[in-house]
N, C-alpha and C positions, 0 to 999 in steps of 0.2 A: 567386475567392470574392465573393461582393455584401456579403456582409451574416454579423454572428457568428451561433452556432447557437444555439440556445434550449435555454437547462437549466433544470430544477427542482430543489431540496435539498431533501432527505426529511430528517426528523430536525432541519431550520433550528435549533431555540433550544436544539438541544441541545454539546459541547465543542465536535464532529467536524465537526456543520455550519456554527459562523462561525468554525472552522478554515475550512472547504470556502470563505463568502464572501470569507472575504478574499483565499486563495489566486487567489478567480477575480474578486474586483477589475480591472477596465479590461485584464482575460486578450482574448490577440491572437486566439483562438480564440474563448470564449466567453463568453455574455452570461447573467446571473439574470434569470432571467423568471419564477420561481414558488416558493414555500420552502411544507413544509409540514412541521406536525405535530399535535402529537396533539388532540385537539376541546376542552378549556379554553385552548388557544392560537390555534385556527381559528378567522376572523373576524376578530383583534385588530390591529392594526397588530402591525408587525416589533422597532417600540421598547419599544413595550409591554407585549408576549410572553417580551419574551428578557433572561434578564440580561446581559448582554456582559461575556464575560472577555478580552476578545481586548485587549495591545496599544496598539490604534489602534480610533479612532471608528467604528462603525456608519456606512460607506458612506450618504451622504443618500437614493436609489433607493433605497437597501435598506429605515430605518429606516421608510419609511413604507410599503413594498408589508403589503399585504394577508396572513395567515398563511390559508392552508390545510389543511382536514382527511381525514389518511388518504382514506377515501369523493372525496374528489371527486375529478373527473374534468381529467386535464389537457391541455393542450396542448402541455409542453415532448418532446421524441423522446427526450432524455437526463437520467436522472435519477442524480444523486447521492450515496449514504441514506448517511448516519450515525445511521442509524435504532436503538435500544437494541434488540436478540438481541430483548427478549425479544416485538417486538410486528413486528422486523423477517421472516420468515419470511415470512411468510403476506403481508403487505402486500410484497415485491419479487415474489413472486409473482406477486400479484393485478396487481403496474403488468406485468410481464413480458407474462403473457396477453393483458392490452392494447394490447402494442404496443410497447412503452418498451425504450429499450434502461440497463436499469441497472447504476450501476459500485459496487460495493459496500464498504467498509468494515465492515460486517459480515458474524459467526462461520457465519451457517445456515447459508450453498450452499459453503463455499470447498471441500469435501471432496466433493460432490457429482460421479459420474464424467462425466461429462459438464458443467460449468463452473470453466470456467477461471480458474488461481490464480495469478494474471500479476503478475512483478517481470523490467517492459520486460528490461531490461536483461538478463536471464536467461532470460525462456520467453517473450520474442513468441511464439514457431507454437503457443502455446498456446493462443492465442486462436480457433485453430483450431475451438476444440468448440463453438464456440458455435452450426455450423455443423446439428448434432449437439440442439441444445436443443426441449425439446420446448414452448415457448411462442412464442406468436408474435411476442414481442422479446427480450431473452436479460439474460440477468447473466452481470453480469462480477467477480470479489473480487478482493482484492488479500485481505493475509499477516494475524497479526498484529503487531505493533507490535515482539516480542520475535524470534520470526522476522524479521522484516527485515531487521533487522542481520545476524545469525547469517547467516542465507542470502547477503547478498551479499559477508556475509566470504569465503564457505565455498567460492560463482560457479568466480570463478576455481583459487582449489587442486581443487574438484573434477575439473574440465577438463581439469585439466593433469599433477594425481600421481593423482587418484583419492583421495576420503575413506571409511576405512571402519568409526570411531568418534569421534561426541563426547560430549565432556560439557559441560555449561555453567553456569554461575548467574549470575544474573541478580541484578538489581537497581537494578529499576524504581521513575520517579515519579512520583511524588502526581498527576499532571495526565490519566494514565495511568487514571485511576474517575473520570473526568468531575468532574462539580460537583454536589453538594460534595467528589463521593468520601470521602477517609477522612477520620475523629472527627481533628480534629490533638486530643485527648487521648490516641488509638489511635498516632499519630502522630509528633508531637514526641517526643527526643530516646529514640527506638524503630526499630527494624526486626521488620515481621511479613513470618515465613516462612512467608505462603501465600496464593496469589493466584488464585482457583478457574477450574481447566479451564486454566491460562494451560502450563504445564507437555507441556499432555499435546498443547495448538496447538502446541507450539515441537518436540514428537517425532516428529507427523508428516506439521505442514506444513509444512516446511523437507525431507521427501525426495519430493512431491510436486510442488513448485517447482525442483527440481533433475536429477524422471525426465526421461524421453526420450518423446515424441508415436509413434505406433506404430498402427496401422487405425485410428486417430481413438479413442487412449484414451493416458491417462500412466501407465507402467509406470514407477513409484517407486526411487529413488533406494536404492541397495542398502545402506548407509551403516544406524549406528542414533546414535541420537540421546537419551543422558539430561542432562534439567533440572531445575535447582532452578531458585524465580523464590523471588521477596523484591521488597517494600513496600518504601523504604526515603523517609526529609523531603526527598527532593529533589524540586525543583515542574515542571524539562523534562528529559528526557533518559535513557533508559534503558543501564546500563554493563552490560557482560556479562563472564568471567571462564569463559576457557575453553581444555580441551586437547580437542587430537584426533592422530590414527592416519593413518599415510595407509597403500596402497597399492605405491606408488610413495616410495620419499625421497628428497632435496630439500637444500640447504643450505638455514641462512634466507636469505640472500641471493639466488638460488630465489625462496622462496616472499613474499622483499619485493617484492622486479620484477616477480612473477606476480600480484601486487593490486594494487600500485603501475599498472602498467601498463591493470588493467582496464578497456573500456571496451563499450558492449551501444549499437544501438541509438537511444535515445535522443543519444545522443549526437554521430553518425552523424547524424541528425536531427537535432542543432541544437534543440530542445524545449524551449519556454519556461521547462519547470521543471526537466532535467535541469542536474543538476551536472558542470561542465568534469570534475572528476573523482567518479566516484564511490565508488568506494572513496580514502582520504584517510588515510596512511601517517605518523608519528609517531614521534620519535626521540628524546624529552625521557625519561627514566624513568615521572617520573610523572605520563604522559599516555596516552593523555587526561580531560578531566573534563569534567562535563555544563558548571558554571559559565564554562568557557574557554571553548566546543570547539562546545558543541551548535548555534549557527548557522554553523558551516564549511557554506560552500558554498550557505548561507539555509535552513539547515538539511536541505540533501537527500543531506548526503553519510555512509555509514559508516565513523567515524573507527576507523582501530586502531591499535593499540604495546602496546608490552610483548611483544614478538615474541621469543620464547624457545626454546629446547629443555624440557619437560617433564618430569618422572623417573618418570612411572609411561606415559601416551601422549610420540608421537611428540614433540608441540610446542606452547606457550601461545599464550594470549594476550589480552589487551582488546580490547574491540570497546562504541562510541559512540554516537547517535545520538538525533537527534529523534523523539520519540516523537507527537508529535501532527501531527507536517509531513508528512516520509520516512516514518514507519510507519503514519498513519493516512490524512489526507485528501488531504498534498500527493501519497501513491501512489497511488491513484482518479484524480485529476487529471492527474496517470501517464500512466498506464492511461491515460485516454478523450483524452488527445493526441496518444501512440502512434497510437493509432485515427481517431483521425480524419486524418493524416498519412500513413496507409496505408491510406487512399480508402477504410474500414469504413464511412462515414458518409455514402458517396453523394460526388459531386462539387462540389454546390454545399448542402450540409447543413442550409441554413437554411429551403431550397425543397425540396430533393426528395428528402427522406431516405423510406429502404425497408426496409424490414426485408428481406427476403425476398431485397433484393438486397447490404444485409448480408452475409446465412448465406453466399450464394454466393457474396461477393468472400472469406472466411473461410474461406472453403475449398477458394478457386483459391490462396488465400495458403501454407496451407498446402501443399497438391497439389506445386507450383509452384516450393515452396521461397521461404519468406518475407523473408531473405536478401537475393536475389540482384532480388526486388518494389522495397522498402526503399533499394536500391541505386541502381536505376533516379530514385527516389521526389527 
């Protein structure tokens, strides 16, 4: 590879857009070349338009970059989307029609039949769905932030023992609501037992992610999920209490071993954003805790603790993860890294990018067996 791949960030001034910038600064594969935001920000320098809320300063070359509007022409072949769902649907489709590959954190296209909803440790073969998309480019999505950690914890259990039913209650951090998010008067010393659309996302997205690919379509996993979602006064880190039943009974040690040993293609490929341990098992009775554990594995792990029997279903556990890193921008970056290393962007993507070739390669990866292809990389 002669140079890095040029990428753009859609919704660059928002919470997820800012996190994209922090994760892509000095990235070995990608270089942020364009920033896109609403019309009120278009034409301004990034530092003038953005209320920066990250723990590190705005990178110098980003601070002086001029923001483009959603109607402007972009040169970057790959676009990372942190757009609000109110505008993401139409904007992402427009860019895909123009030949761009949109790697999206937005909800709008996740459940469409030909759009892959990808967690690369679990279902990288679903990337082959892009071969059947109607656009000249493509749209690839990552899951809802709470779905991310639930699906990660369930994946090795479902593969080994078969998940039958799941009940999950979330305690979701305020950063998940973006900025300025929830009013302090509403959240301080309080719990809000409703987050619009969250329960439905958790109940259907997990089934698609853990489903199987057959004849170019995803057949949803056959277990049922019941979710209750709450906003709590925590800055970063979604915590979930989960009870579940399995088709094949197992000991607690077997469950622990299967989850602790879980690895996927990002670990095989040693991708830059991949955690060494995608699932971290904790032994202390009072862990995981967001304030202590959210940055383990640089915020890219699913942390699991309190695995024990359940009096209603078979087992129960507590899971936690960083909602704006692994649950949002970091998930999209990992999807892009996976596609890059699978060769879906071409051999020299900075110069040779071609969407027709991307779709051909996606189809070949599916029909020839993605894992065999990856292992040869």
